[in-house]
N, C-alpha and C positions, 0 to 999 in steps of 0.2 A: 764718422761713425765707425770706420774700420779700425782705428786704434783702440776703441772700446771692445769691439769683438775679438780682436787679437789678445787683449789683456784677459777677457773672459776664457778664451781657450787655454792660455797659460795658466790661469788660476785653476780651472778644471783639471788640467794634468798634475798640477802641484797637490791639488786635493786628493786625487786617485792615489798618487804616491805615497802621501801621508796617511790615508785610510789603510793601504796595504802594509805600511810599516808598523801599525799598532799591534799589540799583542792580541793573540786569539783568544777569544773566551768561548769558542764554539764547542769544545770539549765539555765544558762546564754546563752548557745550556743542554747538551745531549744527556748528560747524567740526570738532569731533572726529568726528562722525558722517560727514561728507563727506571726511575725510581732509585738509582744508586745514591749512595752516600756522597754528599756533595759540600764543599765549602764556598759555594758560589755567592752566597749572601753574607759571608763575612766581611768585616769591614777591611778592605784592602786599600791602601793609599799608593797612589802612583809616584814614583821617585825618579828623579834623574832624567834621562832622555825620554822615558815614557811619559812623564809629565809635560815635558816641552812639546812633544809630538801631539799629545792630546789637547793642550791649550792652542798650539798653532792651527791645529785642525778646526777647533772651535771658531778661532778668530777669523781664518780664511773662509770658512763656511758662511759666517755672518756677512763678511764682505762681499761674498758671491751673491748671497740672496739680496742684499740691499742693492747691489749694482744691477741685478735682474729687474727689481721693482723699479728702479730710476729709469732704466732703458725702456720698460714697458710703458710707463706713464708719461714719458716725455716725447 
């Protein structure tokens, strides 16, 4: 069971790093609250490294959740 716990810790650290690497959209969300003109809802496509980081975060997040469910029910 120790190997699984170590893998989860490493996965958590990688997920934290990937989330911190993603581009910030907090400024756009703040503009909505103040009523400022914003292009938050424009169709923006992720390209290049941003797309890779986003997809990797999604995949590792799903792996983390599935691993936690497996550990819980076994």
